[in-house]
C-alpha positions in Angstrom: -14.7 -73.2 38.6 -11.1 -73.0 40.3 -9.6 -72.1 36.8 -12.1 -69.7 36.4 -11.2 -67.5 39.7 -7.5 -68.5 38.9 -8.0 -66.2 35.5 -10.4 -64.0 37.0 -7.2 -63.0 39.2 -4.9 -62.9 36.6 -6.6 -60.6 34.6 -7.0 -58.6 38.0 -3.5 -57.9 38.6 -2.6 -57.8 35.0 -5.7 -54.6 34.9 -4.0 -53.1 38.3 -0.6 -53.4 36.7 -1.3 -51.2 33.6 -3.8 -49.0 35.6 -0.6 -48.1 37.6 1.6 -47.6 34.1 -1.1 -44.7 33.7 -0.3 -40.7 34.5 -2.7 -38.0 33.7 -1.5 -34.6 34.0 -3.0 -31.1 32.5 -4.0 -27.5 32.9 -6.9 -25.3 31.8 -7.4 -21.6 31.8 -10.0 -18.6 31.8 -8.7 -15.0 30.1 -10.6 -12.3 29.9 -8.7 -9.7 27.2 -10.2 -6.1 27.1 -8.6 -5.3 23.9 -7.9 -2.1 23.8 -10.4 0.4 22.1 -11.8 -3.2 20.7 -14.9 -5.4 22.1 -13.8 -7.2 24.8 -13.5 -11.1 24.8 -13.6 -14.3 26.8 -11.1 -17.6 26.0 -11.0 -20.7 27.3 -8.1 -23.3 27.0 -8.0 -27.0 28.5 -5.5 -29.5 27.9 -4.8 -33.2 28.5 -1.9 -35.5 28.5 -2.1 -39.4 29.1 1.2 -41.3 29.2 1.5 -44.5 29.5 4.5 -46.7 30.7 5.1 -50.4 30.2 8.6 -51.5 31.1 10.9 -49.7 28.8 8.0 -48.4 26.4 6.5 -45.4 26.8 3.2 -43.9 24.9 1.9 -40.2 25.4 -1.2 -38.7 24.5 -2.0 -35.2 24.5 -4.8 -33.7 23.8 -6.9 -30.2 24.0 -9.9 -30.7 25.7 -12.0 -27.3 26.0 -14.6 -27.5 23.2 -14.3 -31.1 21.8 -11.4 -34.0 22.7 -8.9 -33.2 19.7 -5.7 -34.8 19.4 -2.5 -32.6 19.5 0.3 -35.2 19.4 0.9 -39.0 19.9 4.3 -40.7 20.2 5.1 -43.9 21.1 9.0 -44.7 22.0 10.6 -47.9 23.2 14.7 -48.9 24.4 16.0 -51.9 23.2 19.5 -52.1 24.5 21.2 -48.7 23.0 18.9 -48.2 20.6 16.2 -45.7 20.8 12.9 -45.8 18.5 10.2 -42.9 18.8 7.4 -43.0 16.2 5.8 -39.9 15.8 2.4 -41.3 15.0 0.1 -37.9 14.6 -0.2 -36.6 11.6 -1.1 -33.1 12.3 -2.3 -30.3 9.8 0.6 -27.7 9.8 -1.4 -25.0 7.5 -2.8 -21.9 8.9 -5.3 -19.4 8.4 -3.6 -16.9 9.4 -2.5 -14.2 6.1 -0.2 -12.2 8.0 3.0 -14.1 9.6 4.6 -16.1 6.9 2.9 -19.8 7.8 1.9 -22.2 5.1 -1.4 -21.9 3.1 -1.3 -25.5 2.6 -1.0 -28.4 4.5 2.8 -29.7 4.3 2.0 -33.5 4.1 2.4 -36.4 6.4 4.0 -35.3 9.5 4.3 -39.0 10.9 7.9 -40.3 11.4 10.1 -43.0 13.0 13.7 -41.9 14.9 16.5 -44.6 15.4 18.9 -42.9 18.0 22.2 -45.0 18.9 23.2 -44.2 22.3 26.6 -46.5 21.2 30.4 -45.2 23.0 31.3 -42.9 20.2 32.9 -40.3 22.5 29.9 -38.4 24.1 28.1 -38.4 21.0 24.6 -39.9 19.8 23.8 -40.6 16.2 20.2 -40.1 15.5 18.2 -41.0 12.2 15.2 -41.1 11.1 12.4 -42.5 7.9 12.9 -39.3 6.1 17.0 -40.1 6.0 18.2 -37.1 8.3 21.0 -38.1 10.1 21.5 -36.2 13.8 24.9 -36.0 16.0 25.0 -34.7 19.6 26.5 -34.6 22.7 27.7 -32.6 25.3 31.7 -31.8 24.9 33.7 -29.9 27.8 30.0 -28.1 29.0 28.9 -27.5 26.0 25.7 -29.2 23.7 25.7 -29.3 20.5 23.7 -31.1 18.0 24.2 -31.2 13.7 21.2 -32.7 11.9 22.6 -33.5 8.1 19.6 -32.4 5.5 18.8 -32.8 1.8 20.8 -29.2 1.4 19.2 -27.2 4.7 21.9 -28.8 7.7 21.0 -28.0 10.9 23.0 -27.0 13.7 22.6 -25.8 17.2 24.5 -25.3 20.1 24.0 -24.1 24.2 26.3 -23.4 26.8 26.7 -21.9 30.4 29.2 -19.5 30.3 30.4 -17.6 33.4 27.0 -17.2 34.8 25.3 -16.7 31.0 23.3 -19.4 29.0 23.8 -19.2 25.6 22.5 -21.1 22.6 23.3 -20.5 18.9 21.3 -21.9 16.0 22.3 -21.9 12.2 19.5 -23.2 10.3 20.8 -24.0 6.5 22.7 -20.8 6.7 20.1 -18.7 8.9 21.9 -18.1 12.3 19.9 -16.8 15.5 21.2 -16.5 19.1 19.7 -15.9 22.4 21.8 -15.0 25.8 20.7 -15.2 29.0 21.5 -14.4 32.2 20.6 -13.6 36.0 21.7 -9.8 37.4 20.6 -8.5 40.5 17.9 -11.6 41.0 16.3 -10.5 37.7 16.3 -13.0 34.7 16.7 -11.5 31.7 16.6 -12.6 28.5 18.2 -11.1 24.6 18.1 -12.2 21.2 19.5 -11.9 17.5 15.8 -10.6 16.4 15.9 -8.2 19.3 14.2 -9.2 21.2 14.9 -8.7 25.6 13.0 -9.8 28.3 13.6 -10.1 32.3 11.7 -11.6 35.0 12.0 -10.9 38.6 9.9 -11.2 42.0 8.1 -8.6 43.8 6.5 -9.1 47.3 5.5 -12.9 46.1 4.4 -11.6 42.1 6.6 -12.8 39.4 6.6 -9.5 37.2 7.5 -10.3 33.4 8.9 -7.8 30.8 9.1 -8.3 27.4 10.2 -6.3 24.3 9.5 -7.4 20.8 11.2 -5.6 17.7 9.5 -4.5 14.5 8.7 -7.1 12.4 9.3 -6.0 8.4 7.4 -7.2 6.0 8.6 -9.9 3.5 7.8 -12.0 0.6 7.0 -15.9 0.8 9.9 -17.7 -1.2 6.8 -19.7 -2.5 3.8 -17.7 -2.1 1.8 -21.0 -3.6 2.3 -22.9 0.0 3.2 -20.0 2.5 1.7 -16.3 3.2 3.6 -13.3 3.2 4.5 -11.4 6.0 3.2 -8.1 7.2 4.8 -5.2 8.8 4.1 -5.0 12.6 5.5 -2.4 15.2 7.2 -3.4 18.0 5.7 -3.3 21.6 6.5 -4.4 24.7 4.4 -6.7 27.0 4.1 -6.1 31.0 3.0 -9.3 33.3 2.2 -9.6 37.0 1.3 -13.5 37.7 0.6 -15.2 41.7 0.9 -18.2 42.5 -2.8 -18.8 45.0 -2.7 -21.2 47.8 -5.8 -22.5 46.2 -4.0 -23.7 43.7 -4.4 -22.0 40.6 -2.7 -19.0 39.0 -3.5 -15.2 38.7 -1.9 -13.4 36.0 -2.6 -9.8 34.4 -0.8 -8.4 31.4 -0.5 -5.3 29.5 0.2 -4.8 26.2 1.3 -1.3 24.7 0.9 -2.8 20.9 -3.2 -2.1 21.6 -3.4 -0.8 24.7 -4.6 -4.4 26.4 -5.1 -5.7 29.2 -5.9 -9.4 30.0 -6.4 -10.8 33.0 -6.0 -14.7 33.4 -6.9 -17.5 35.7 -5.3 -21.0 35.2 -4.9 -24.2 36.5 -2.0 -27.2 36.1 -2.0 -30.5 37.9 
């Protein structure tokens, strides 16, 4: 009997330790969109993230739970000395039924992967290698953060820095470059991008006002029409959003979109 009691005590301690290493977070929202001249619509969204930690190992499970429980990501990461091993265990479907924005018609295949990063004393650089053979070298040098990924015919380089109060980010993906520049002017956070987009966010009497302009989208034909949709033309538009955090812990937001003269009201909470 004493042995049984002792065994139960050990099991109880182990269970308590496991529970103590679990963290839950999530968000939920309800949105009403009058859709301009079209029939109005109400949409719902709820997400839940579970993080379990045991020593230097972390398991993260993200789920979409508004209509049914659906997994959106699963990762397992652990640290062994200077090595960090991360496994993307979820094979998501990256095809889309949207036929106008150049997305994939077909699923690209198994998206699961394992990445090994080495944080060794090679200057300020970190070297990473995944199971597809891609090698990434990243680090921060004199305040500039740079990452370069070596791929078969499609190298990617990203860089970011804060220069004289301006946050600059630059990406070159297989020869195609894009950039963003952000700064704060008179209390307003302003960001401009190489795609001719611009946004500004500022506070007004307890509210946050965000104004964003999206440039016209040109029509393009997909490089591979068997796997990707073509991109259709879309006129430029501007959105104006006003949001406010309530003492109840919820947040309210109203967004006006000039593209279809629609107004969206959204109530949300995050925990």
